[in-house]
C-alpha positions as CSV (number, residue, x, y, z in Angstrom):
1,M,248.6,70.9,-14.5
2,P,249.9,73.8,-13.4
3,L,250.8,74.7,-10.0
4,W,249.1,77.4,-9.9
5,T,246.0,78.7,-11.8
6,P,245.8,81.9,-14.2
7,K,243.4,85.0,-12.9
8,N,240.8,83.8,-15.4
9,A,241.1,80.4,-15.1
10,I,238.7,78.5,-17.3
11,H,236.7,75.1,-16.5
12,L,234.5,74.0,-19.3
13,A,231.8,71.6,-18.7
14,E,231.7,68.3,-21.1
15,N,228.9,69.8,-23.1
16,E,230.8,73.2,-23.7
17,R,234.3,71.6,-24.7
18,Q,232.4,69.2,-27.0
19,S,230.5,72.4,-29.0
20,L,233.9,74.4,-29.3
21,E,235.4,71.2,-30.5
22,T,232.4,71.2,-32.9
23,L,232.9,74.2,-34.2
24,I,236.7,73.9,-34.6
25,R,235.8,70.8,-37.1
26,K,232.7,72.7,-39.2
27,H,234.3,73.8,-42.3
28,K,231.9,77.0,-42.3
29,T,233.0,78.0,-38.9
30,P,234.9,81.5,-39.2
31,V,238.9,81.5,-38.7
32,Q,238.7,84.1,-36.1
33,I,235.8,81.7,-34.3
34,A,237.4,78.6,-34.7
35,L,240.8,80.4,-32.9
36,R,238.7,81.7,-30.2
37,A,237.4,78.5,-29.4
38,Q,241.3,76.7,-29.9
39,I,242.4,79.3,-27.3
40,I,239.6,78.5,-24.8
41,L,240.0,74.9,-25.2
42,Y,243.9,75.1,-24.6
43,A,243.1,77.2,-21.5
44,D,240.7,74.2,-20.2
45,D,243.3,72.1,-20.3
46,G,245.6,74.1,-18.2
47,F,248.3,75.8,-20.5
48,G,249.3,79.5,-19.8
49,N,248.9,82.3,-21.9
50,N,252.6,82.2,-23.0
51,E,252.0,78.6,-24.0
52,I,249.1,79.5,-25.9
53,S,250.0,82.0,-27.9
54,R,253.3,79.9,-28.9
55,C,251.0,77.1,-29.9
56,L,248.9,79.3,-32.0
57,K,250.9,81.6,-33.4
58,I,249.5,84.5,-31.8
59,S,249.8,87.5,-29.5
60,V,250.0,86.6,-25.6
61,D,247.7,90.3,-25.9
62,M,245.0,88.0,-27.7
63,V,245.3,85.0,-25.7
64,R,244.6,87.1,-22.7
65,Y,241.6,89.2,-23.8
66,Q,239.7,86.1,-25.4
67,R,240.6,84.5,-21.9
68,K,239.2,87.5,-19.8
69,R,236.0,88.2,-22.0
70,F,235.2,84.2,-22.3
71,V,235.5,84.4,-18.3
72,D,233.4,87.6,-18.1
73,Q,230.7,86.5,-20.0
74,A,230.7,82.9,-18.2
75,G,227.5,83.5,-15.6
76,K,225.6,85.3,-18.2
77,E,223.1,82.7,-20.5
78,I,225.1,83.1,-23.5
79,P,225.3,80.4,-26.0
80,I,229.4,78.6,-26.8
81,A,229.4,80.2,-30.3
82,D,228.0,83.3,-29.5
83,R,230.1,84.0,-26.9
84,L,232.9,83.8,-29.4
85,K,231.1,86.4,-31.8
86,D,233.3,90.1,-32.2
87,A,231.7,92.3,-29.3
88,Q,229.4,94.9,-30.7
89,R,231.0,98.2,-31.5
90,P,229.9,101.5,-31.5
91,G,229.0,103.4,-34.8
92,A,227.1,106.2,-35.7
93,P,223.9,106.2,-36.8
94,A,222.5,105.9,-40.6
95,K,222.5,108.9,-42.6
96,F,220.2,107.7,-45.3
97,T,216.6,105.9,-44.7
98,M,215.9,102.6,-46.4
99,E,213.8,104.6,-48.8
100,Q,216.5,107.1,-49.8
101,Q,219.0,104.3,-50.4
102,T,216.1,102.5,-52.8
103,H,215.2,105.6,-54.4
104,L,219.6,106.0,-55.2
105,Y,219.6,102.2,-56.4
106,A,217.1,102.5,-58.4
107,I,218.4,106.0,-59.9
108,A,221.6,104.2,-60.2
109,C,220.4,101.3,-62.2
110,E,218.4,103.6,-64.8
111,N,220.2,105.0,-68.0
112,P,221.1,108.8,-67.2
113,E,219.5,109.6,-70.7
114,D,216.0,109.1,-68.9
115,S,216.7,111.7,-66.4
116,E,217.6,114.0,-69.1
117,R,221.6,114.4,-67.8
118,P,224.0,114.5,-70.5
119,I,226.2,111.6,-69.2
120,S,226.0,108.0,-70.7
121,H,227.1,106.4,-67.1
122,W,226.6,107.6,-63.4
123,S,229.2,109.1,-61.4
124,A,228.9,109.8,-57.7
125,R,228.5,113.5,-58.4
126,E,225.9,113.1,-60.7
127,L,224.1,110.6,-58.6
128,A,224.1,113.3,-55.6
129,D,222.7,116.0,-57.8
130,E,220.0,114.1,-59.4
131,L,219.2,112.9,-56.0
132,V,219.1,116.6,-54.5
């Protein structure tokens, strides 16, 4: 154990540690989630950011970010697996309703001749014209 403790020190309970180890061993766990779990386990073992980045061959910034993110979520009642998932990103609202999308798919799956179009295959422009 180091003589100093990093700003975002991580101290896992035994059940949290087992959950992370289980995540890493599962074959269906996405690589990014497994990597984040390894970062947290190394941090719990007392490794510093530079040591973790060397061991896992990733940037120190990534280690720093994942440690901070994990510590920030510590007080909340969030399951371990969810704490490792990607953060929500802002985005524009959908431009088309589900009904409009379904209508588009229906047109795209039919033959253009059924819509009295003199073409053999739908193009994006032709689909747009037909929808309008």
